[in-house]
Structures are given as structure tokens and as C-alpha cells.
VEXDREN-2710 file (C-alpha; in Angstrom, 1 decimal):
% VEXDREN-2710
k/r/px/py/pz
1/MET/0.0/0.0/0.0
2/HIS/2.8/2.4/0.9
3/SER/4.6/1.7/-2.3
4/THR/1.5/2.1/-4.5
5/LEU/0.5/5.4/-2.8
6/GLN/4.0/6.8/-3.2
7/SER/3.8/6.0/-7.0
8/LEU/0.4/7.6/-7.2
9/ARG/1.6/10.7/-5.3
10/SER/4.5/11.1/-7.7
11/PHE/2.2/10.7/-10.7
12/PHE/-0.2/13.4/-9.5
13/LEU/2.7/15.8/-8.6
14/TRP/3.8/15.4/-12.2
15/LEU/0.3/15.7/-13.6
16/ALA/-0.4/18.9/-11.7
17/GLY/2.2/20.6/-13.8
18/GLN/1.0/19.4/-17.2
19/PRO/-1.0/21.6/-19.7
20/GLY/-4.7/21.0/-19.4
21/PHE/-4.5/19.8/-15.8
22/ARG/-3.0/22.8/-14.0
23/SER/-6.4/24.4/-13.4
24/LYS/-8.0/21.1/-12.3
25/ILE/-5.3/19.5/-10.1
26/SER/-3.2/21.3/-7.5
27/TYR/0.1/20.0/-6.1
28/SER/-1.4/19.8/-2.7
29/ASP/-3.9/17.2/-3.9
30/ALA/-1.1/14.7/-4.1
31/ASP/-0.9/14.8/-0.2
32/TYR/-4.1/12.7/-0.1
33/PHE/-2.1/9.7/-1.3
34/ASN/-0.5/9.1/2.1
35/LEU/-0.8/6.6/4.9
36/THR/-0.9/7.6/8.5
37/ASP/2.5/8.1/10.2
38/LYS/2.0/4.9/12.1
39/GLU/1.3/2.9/8.9
40/VAL/4.3/4.5/7.2
41/ARG/6.6/3.4/10.1
42/ILE/5.2/-0.2/9.9
43/ALA/5.7/-0.3/6.2
44/ALA/9.3/0.9/6.5
45/VAL/10.3/-1.7/9.1
46/GLU/13.3/-3.7/7.8
47/ARG/13.2/-7.4/8.3
48/GLU/16.4/-9.1/9.3
49/GLN/18.1/-10.7/6.3
50/LEU/19.7/-14.0/6.8
51/VAL/23.4/-14.2/5.8
52/PRO/25.3/-17.5/5.3
53/THR/28.2/-18.1/7.7
54/ILE/31.6/-19.1/6.4
55/GLU/31.0/-22.5/8.0
56/GLN/27.8/-23.0/6.0
57/ILE/29.4/-22.0/2.7
58/ASN/32.4/-24.4/3.4
59/HIS/29.9/-27.1/4.1
60/VAL/28.2/-26.5/0.8
61/LEU/31.6/-26.7/-1.0
62/ALA/32.3/-30.0/0.8
63/THR/29.0/-31.6/-0.3
64/MET/29.2/-30.5/-3.9
65/PRO/30.2/-33.2/-6.4
66/ALA/33.2/-32.6/-8.7
67/GLY/33.2/-35.6/-11.0
68/THR/32.4/-33.8/-14.3
69/ASP/33.6/-30.5/-15.8
70/ILE/30.2/-29.0/-15.1
71/GLU/30.3/-30.1/-11.5
72/ARG/33.8/-28.7/-11.1
73/ARG/32.7/-25.4/-12.6
74/ASN/29.8/-25.1/-10.2
75/ARG/31.9/-25.9/-7.1
76/ALA/34.6/-23.4/-8.2
77/LEU/31.9/-20.8/-8.8
78/ILE/30.7/-20.9/-5.2
79/ALA/34.3/-20.9/-3.9
80/PHE/35.2/-17.9/-6.1
81/ALA/32.2/-15.9/-5.0
82/LEU/33.3/-16.5/-1.4
83/MET/36.9/-15.5/-2.1
84/THR/36.2/-12.3/-4.0
85/GLY/32.7/-11.1/-3.1
86/ALA/32.3/-10.3/-6.8
87/ARG/28.7/-9.7/-8.0
88/ASP/27.0/-12.4/-10.0
89/GLY/26.8/-10.2/-13.1
90/ALA/30.6/-9.6/-13.0
91/ILE/31.3/-13.3/-12.4
92/ALA/29.3/-14.2/-15.5
93/SER/31.5/-12.0/-17.7
94/LEU/34.9/-12.8/-16.2
95/ARG/37.7/-14.2/-18.4
96/LEU/40.7/-16.2/-17.3
97/LYS/43.0/-13.2/-17.8
98/HIS/41.2/-11.3/-15.0
99/VAL/42.4/-13.6/-12.3
100/ASN/46.0/-13.6/-11.1
101/LEU/46.6/-16.6/-8.8
102/GLU/50.2/-15.7/-8.1
103/ARG/49.3/-12.3/-6.6
104/GLY/46.0/-13.5/-5.3
105/LEU/43.8/-10.9/-7.0
106/LEU/40.9/-10.3/-9.4
107/ILE/40.9/-7.4/-11.8
108/GLN/37.5/-6.2/-12.8
109/ASP/38.0/-4.1/-15.9
110/PRO/34.6/-2.4/-16.8
111/ARG/35.6/-2.5/-20.5
112/GLU/35.3/-6.3/-20.4
113/VAL/33.5/-7.1/-17.1
114/ARG/30.0/-6.2/-16.2
115/THR/30.7/-4.3/-13.0
116/LYS/28.2/-2.2/-11.0
117/ALA/28.1/1.4/-12.4
118/SER/31.0/0.4/-14.7
119/LYS/33.5/0.8/-11.9
120/SER/37.0/-0.5/-12.2
121/MET/37.9/-2.7/-9.2
122/THR/40.9/-4.6/-8.0
123/THR/40.0/-7.2/-5.4
124/PHE/42.6/-9.2/-3.5
125/PHE/41.3/-12.6/-2.3
126/PHE/39.6/-12.4/1.1
127/PRO/41.2/-14.6/3.8
128/VAL/38.3/-16.9/4.2
129/GLY/40.3/-20.1/4.9
130/GLY/39.0/-23.6/4.1
131/GLU/39.3/-25.2/0.7
132/ALA/38.0/-22.3/-1.5
133/LEU/41.4/-21.2/-2.8
134/ALA/42.5/-24.8/-3.5
135/ILE/39.2/-25.4/-5.4
136/VAL/39.6/-22.3/-7.5
137/THR/43.3/-23.0/-8.2
138/GLU/42.5/-26.5/-9.3
139/TRP/39.7/-25.3/-11.6
140/ILE/41.8/-22.7/-13.3
141/GLY/44.5/-25.3/-13.8
142/HIS/42.0/-27.7/-15.3
143/LEU/40.7/-25.0/-17.7
144/ARG/44.2/-24.2/-18.9
145/ALA/45.9/-27.6/-18.9
146/THR/43.1/-30.0/-19.7
147/LEU/40.5/-28.0/-21.6
148/LEU/43.2/-25.9/-23.2
149/ARG/41.4/-22.6/-22.6
150/GLY/43.3/-19.3/-23.0
151/ASP/43.3/-15.8/-21.4
152/ASP/40.3/-14.6/-23.4
153/ASP/38.1/-17.6/-22.6
154/PRO/35.5/-17.3/-19.9
155/LEU/36.4/-18.2/-16.3
156/PHE/33.1/-20.0/-15.9
157/PRO/32.0/-21.3/-19.3
158/ALA/28.3/-21.8/-20.1
159/THR/26.9/-25.3/-20.3
160/GLU/27.1/-26.9/-23.8
161/VAL/23.7/-28.4/-24.8
162/GLY/23.6/-31.3/-27.2
163/ILE/22.4/-34.8/-27.9
164/GLY/23.4/-37.2/-25.1
165/PRO/23.9/-41.0/-25.0
166/ASP/20.1/-41.3/-24.5
167/ARG/19.6/-39.4/-27.8
168/ARG/17.9/-36.6/-25.9
169/PHE/19.0/-33.0/-25.6
170/GLY/20.9/-32.2/-22.4
171/PRO/24.2/-30.9/-21.0
172/VAL/27.1/-32.5/-22.7
173/GLY/30.0/-30.3/-21.4
174/LEU/31.3/-26.8/-21.3
175/SER/30.9/-24.2/-24.1
176/ARG/33.7/-21.8/-25.1
177/LYS/31.2/-19.0/-24.5
178/GLY/30.3/-17.4/-21.2
179/TRP/26.9/-16.6/-19.7
180/SER/25.0/-13.6/-21.1
181/ASN/23.4/-12.9/-17.6
182/ALA/23.6/-14.1/-14.0
183/THR/20.4/-16.3/-14.0
184/PRO/22.4/-19.6/-14.4
185/ILE/24.6/-18.6/-11.5
186/ARG/21.6/-18.1/-9.2
187/LYS/20.3/-21.5/-10.2
188/ILE/23.7/-23.1/-9.4
189/PHE/23.6/-21.4/-5.9
190/ALA/20.1/-22.6/-5.3
191/ALA/21.0/-26.2/-6.3
192/ALA/24.2/-26.2/-4.2
193/PHE/22.5/-25.0/-1.0
194/SER/19.5/-27.4/-1.5
195/GLY/22.0/-30.3/-2.0
196/ALA/23.6/-29.3/1.3
197/GLN/20.1/-29.2/3.0
198/LEU/20.5/-25.5/3.7
199/PRO/18.2/-22.6/2.9
200/TYR/18.9/-20.8/-0.3
201/PHE/21.3/-17.8/-0.1
202/ASN/21.7/-15.8/-3.3
203/PRO/25.2/-14.7/-4.6
204/HIS/24.9/-11.2/-3.2
205/SER/24.5/-12.5/0.3
206/PHE/28.1/-13.6/0.2
207/ARG/29.1/-9.9/0.1
208/LYS/27.3/-9.5/3.5
209/THR/29.1/-12.5/4.8
210/LEU/32.4/-10.9/3.9
211/ALA/31.4/-7.6/5.4
212/GLN/30.6/-9.3/8.7
213/LEU/33.9/-11.3/8.5
214/GLY/35.7/-8.0/8.1
215/GLU/34.1/-6.5/11.2
216/ALA/35.4/-9.5/13.2
217/MET/38.9/-9.6/11.7
218/CYS/39.9/-6.0/11.2
219/LYS/41.6/-4.4/14.2
220/SER/42.3/-0.9/12.9
221/PRO/40.5/1.7/10.7
222/GLU/43.2/1.2/8.0
223/GLU/42.5/-2.6/7.9
224/PHE/38.7/-2.0/7.6
225/LYS/39.2/0.6/4.9
226/ALA/41.2/-1.9/2.9
227/TRP/38.5/-4.5/3.5
228/SER/35.8/-2.1/2.4
229/GLN/37.7/-1.0/-0.7
230/ASN/38.2/-4.7/-1.5
231/LEU/34.4/-5.0/-1.7
232/GLY/34.4/-2.2/-4.2
233/HIS/33.1/0.4/-1.8
234/GLU/34.5/4.0/-2.0
235/GLN/33.2/4.8/1.4
236/VAL/33.7/2.8/4.6
237/LEU/30.2/3.8/5.7
238/THR/28.7/2.0/2.7
239/THR/30.1/-1.3/4.1
240/LEU/29.0/-0.5/7.6
241/THR/25.4/0.6/6.8
242/SER/24.5/-1.5/3.8
243/TYR/26.4/-4.7/4.4
244/GLY/27.5/-4.7/8.0
245/SER/24.2/-5.0/9.9
246/LEU/24.5/-7.4/12.8
247/SER/22.1/-10.3/13.3
248/GLN/20.1/-10.2/16.5
249/ALA/22.1/-13.1/17.8
250/LYS/25.4/-11.3/17.1
251/GLN/24.0/-8.1/18.5
252/GLY/23.2/-9.8/21.8
253/GLU/26.6/-11.4/21.9
254/VAL/28.4/-8.1/21.5
255/MET/26.2/-6.4/24.1
256/LYS/26.9/-9.3/26.5
257/ARG/30.6/-8.8/25.9
258/LEU/30.4/-5.1/26.6
259/GLU/28.5/-5.8/29.8
260/ILE/31.3/-8.1/31.0
261/ALA/33.9/-5.5/30.0
262/SER/32.0/-2.6/31.6
263/GLY/34.2/-2.8/34.7
264/ASN/37.3/-2.0/32.7
265/ASP/38.7/1.5/33.0
266/ASP/39.1/2.3/29.3
267/ASP/39.7/5.9/28.7
268/PRO/36.6/7.3/26.9
269/ARG/38.8/9.8/25.1
270/ALA/40.7/7.0/23.5
271/LEU/37.5/5.4/22.4
272/ALA/36.3/8.7/20.9
273/ALA/39.6/9.1/19.1
274/ARG/39.3/5.6/17.6
275/LEU/35.8/6.3/16.4
276/ALA/36.8/9.6/14.9
277/SER/39.7/7.9/13.1
278/LEU/37.3/5.4/11.6
279/LEU/34.8/8.0/10.4
280/SER/37.6/10.2/8.9
281/SER/38.8/7.2/6.9
282/ALA/35.4/7.0/5.3
END
């Protein structure tokens, strides 16, 4: 209701300025398309969004099969999304030359990669632990050494469809072309989490996982600035406000920790200085 009324209000504000309607409709008429203040507050309440934990994602990777080229690609895709936090649209358009395993980084060139707002980004692999790096390294080695793919070939090739042994159309291997959009990636995520008997988490949720990991690991404003920049954020506050929301359980854990530490004689001026330093780095 709130969304519909906002659209109607915008339409009538526009209509009131059009020839033939100015004498019939005033700008103030648009104010009738409003809910009460109480209803607006209810409509604007944000529901807590579930974010996968590192342990859950590693469990998914451990349960995914890797017997065929398609299965290897799918497993490497999940691992790569965890290591880099790259958006699904960018992942779909990546080529082998955009990944430098020796330096541990991903180069997202907007001339070739579908990045958000056509931004150029350099992302160093996040320290997520587990088998993610080994899985991605093995996949890239398989692409180059076994499938003989080169720098300009897609990092995650699309599925080749052909006539199988049962004389029916179906997946028969990997194409030399990439995906035109991110829909297949979301389907792979859905199947992977379902196979691990976990609720579905979309690719973008991994970015929130990494933001929360950064909050736990970073010990200085400089470290968190680097972590935020690694996610492609120009401002630290973007990471904190859009990706860094704590779950209710984590919120309670932090508050309990603060309660226990409340007897410490930390200098409030030092705390203020640390906060000011973090905000200035934004």
C-alpha cells in the first residue's frame, strides 16, 4: 500500500504541472495519497536478512560433487564468490586473464567485465580459509591444462547443450562461451544449498558474509578501509550501513561482551579518538 500510494503521489505531482491539468489539479492534492504516520513506520520496518556463515558455505563446498567438468565449474563458482565477493553479473562475464593466482587478486575491468556502475575494481582474495582457494586454483589449472582454454576464454563457461547418450538434448560439457546474464549462477547457488540441505542464499548474500567477517577480523581503521575497498566500496560507511548489519544473535553477543567488560577503566577519550579515526577514513 505504501509503495503504491508513493507512486500515485509522484504521478499526480507530475500531472499537476502538465498543460490542461494545472487548473483542475493542484500540487497539494497529491498529499491525499499518504498513509498515516503509524502505517508508514510499519511499512518501513526492515526485516532481518539471513546471511550465510563461512562454515555453512564451506559445508556447501564439501558436499558439492566434482566428477564432471560442469560439477567442477559449479563448485569453483561458489568458492570464487566467497573468495572475492564479486557480484554475479561480474562473475558471469569474467575471463581467465582477469584472475592472477600468483598475486591472489581479481581485476574487474569495466571494458570487459559487467561491474556495477561500470567501476574499475581490483580485489585481493579475502582470507576466508577452508578449501576455497584450492578449489579455484584446481579449476583454473583444469581449464588451462586439460580443456586448453586461454586468457580470453570465460572463467566460468556456459553449459554446452547437445544430444546425449540417450539421444535426448541435455548438458554435454562446457561451451567456449560465457553466460549472457547471471540467471544460471543463481540457479547453481540454489541447487548447491539445496543439496547441502541448507536454505537458499543468493550470490549477493556472500558480500554481506564478507562484510561481517571484516568486522570481526579488522583491528584498525586502516584494515577495515582496505577490506571495504576490496568489496568495491569507495566509502567505509557503505560497508557498515548497507552490508555490516549485525544479526540479532550477534547483537546480543556483542552487548553481553560489553556488559562483561563494563568494569574496565578504558579511557573514553581514547574510544572517541578511535571512532573519529574510523569515520575520517570514510
